[in-house]
C-alpha positions, 0 to 999 in steps of 0.5 A: 230238193231245195235249191242251192240258193236257198240253202246257202241263204238258210245257212247264212241266216243261221249263222248270222242269228244269235247262237243257240246253246248246244248241250251234249245231253238230250231231252224230249221236245214234248213235256208230259203235262201231268208231270212236268218238271221243267225249271222256268226262269224268273225276271232277271232284274226285278227292278225292271218291268217284265214281258212274261210269256205263257203257252206251250211248245211253240213259245218254249219247247221242252227244256229250251235247249234245242235237245242238244241239237243246237240251231237245228233242235226244236226252239219256241219263239220265246226264246229268240224274241229276247235279242230284239228287246233291250235287257236294261230296260225289260226282262223277258221272261218265257214261262211257257211249258211244252205239251200244255194247253190253255186248260193244263197250264192252269191245272198243272199249277204252272199258271199258279207258280207264274202269278207271283211274278206278275206285277203292276206295269208288266205285260203277259203274252199268251199263246195257246191252242195247238194242244187244245184240240186234244182229247178231254179225257184220256189216260195219256195227256187229258189236255183238250178243251171245249170247243168255242168261246162260249160258257159251256162246261163238262163235268169229268173225272180225269183219266189221268189224275183220278180227280173230278175236273170241270172242263171249260171252253177255250175262250173261257180259259183265255178270259180267265188268264185276261182278268186275272193278269188285269187284277195283277195291274199287268197287260194281257196280250192274246196271240193266235196259234203260230201257223203250221207248215201245210201247203195248198195243192198249188204248193204256193199258198199256206193253209190257215187254221181257219174258223177254230182257235185262231178266229176264237183267240181273235174273237175273245181279244175283241171281247176283251179289248185286248191286244191281239198278234195274228200269228196265224195269218202273219206267219201264213203270209211270211211263209208264202213270201219266203216260198216252200223251199226256204220254209223247209229251212225253218224246221228241223232237218231230221224230221221232215214231217214236223209242221208246227215245231220250228228250229231256231231259225224259224223260232226267229222268224215267229219271234219278229211277228211277235215284235210286230204285233207288240209294235203295231198294238202299242204294248211296249214302250218304243225304247225297249225294242233293239230291232223293229219289224212290220207285220210281214216280218220286214225291218220297219226302219225306213227304206226309201224307194230308190225309184222316188229318190233321184241321185243329185247332180252338183248344181254348178259343175264348175265348182268343187263339191261336198258330196255325202253318201250314207243312210237315213241318218244322213238324209231322211227327207222329212219322212214322219218329221225326220231329217238327217244331218246331210240335209242341214250341213248347207247352211254352214257353207258358201254354196256360191263357191261350194256344192253341197250334194247329199246322195245319201238314201234311207235304208241303205247299208255300205253294201246295199248302196254298192249293190243297187248301183247308186254308188256308180251313179255317185261316182260318175259325178265325182272329179278332182277336187271334190270331197266325199263324206261317207256315213254307214253303219245303222243298217250293216248290222242286219242279219245276212240271209234273214229276209227281214234285213232286206239284203242290208248286213255286211260282214263284220270287220275290215278283211276279205272275208265273204259270205253267200247270200240270196237276192230276192230274185233267187240270184246269189251274192257274194257279201263282203265286210263292212270295211271292204265296202268302205275301201272300195268307195275311198279307192274309187273316189281317190282314182277320180281325184277326190278327198275322202272323209269316213264318219262313224255312225250317229249315236242313238238316242239312248246310247250316249249317256255316261256309264253306258256302252259306246254306241256303234264301237266296233263300226266306229273302229272298222271305219277308222281302220279302213279309213286309215289303210286306205289313205282317207281321213276319219271323224268319230261323229258317234263319240263327237255327238255323243259328248256333245249330247252329254253337255247339253243333257237328256231334256234337250237331247230327247227333244232332237228325235223324230222317233224312239231312238234314231232319226232326228228332227229338224233341230237334231239334224242341225245340231249334229251338222254343226258336229260334222262341221267341227269335226271337219274343222279339226282335221289335218289340212281342214279340207273344207276350211275356205268354203265355210261361212264366216261366223255371225257376230 
């Protein structure tokens, strides 16, 4: 029986994932390779480059609709992966077909119908193997291949089609795809088959595929100098980290014997591993990723080790203090050349009369800064006359219950709604709204006699130009509402920095960042700190005006 905490975690994760469409009509999950009539998508925006996916049902299951069962149906990872990539910059075209092998994807003409969509500059990710071990020749599916990666061939009269056919090895089929993709000017990527849900006798270790299709896929990738994503090994490690009970929730509940085909939640886990592989192999441009993951499935945005980042104390307890709490956009500590605006704001103040105390820490959300006990340590130092600046939001959008989110997501909004999550140690946690955590900080600081200013998150590198959707629109609105309802002041830092970026232009702004889209370098941190100071100057009462340095002449 699955533990209650595991069920709660899975339910929360399913709730927070992109919703799977539900249809009343049911379809079989498998597709007959000889009679497959599925309608496959085309590039939505032909002017953009495309990430094209080919493979079997673990990539695109049946009609890609969950068989009318919603999130608990069978889903391939090629559906949820689209949520992690920017549709304004890249098409995700999932042309995998359930029931096919590396051989029958070609012989059923699906490959011929896919090739016209492959253009110079595109990427094609292939993942075959789950069906390739089937019989080479029978009257059912006739989809098996010869084992290995060599040049061996077998002449048959296909019992399913009645036609003569030359059957090759698994490796030979993969090499043919690679050659034809490159001939079209595109970049091939090979994935090993996704891991099966098969446990060793100890119930702790997952059984790897061993020296067959996973190893042969890796061998072809190595021989052809093609990027390789090891979904077999990475998936096994991810399952082992999650544990047997949680892994059960990644598969359809009505088919407990299922070991290959995941539900929507399991498909998202596999999609995160594919994203990690694309990042590790530097396949796609950095700016197309909306979410980034590491090979263990975790979000690869920096999460500072709390044991190595001490809570700063005021230099002179007798002076008033400007105290900051937030995430890595406030304090990055120089990691990979990144700095937050809170690390450059002291230069604008007379630090002989004002302590500037930056207690932001990378990778935190409004939730985790509170639950980790960081806030309690900061609060103990606050006193009457201090000013607290709060800026969270970059990590609050993580999906509640998703292990990749590292327990950082908060409930959307400012109300009293809650969701249940499970901590890494298995204990339950009641998760509150983004606004709830902000209001808690405000109330606690006010009780100590401190003034509070809430700031909306700094914008991303690619979300400030005219005509683009406003970055952090919801979090900015929630932050403003929380501040207003709690008697704090508010600076729309997202909008202020975006407007300042527009005045400079893209060439200058691009030089402000240490990574693809989030973290600023020294120059960018200094620029953003100046925008914070300008925002403070414009607040009613100008709370810190007396401590600002006189402008240089």
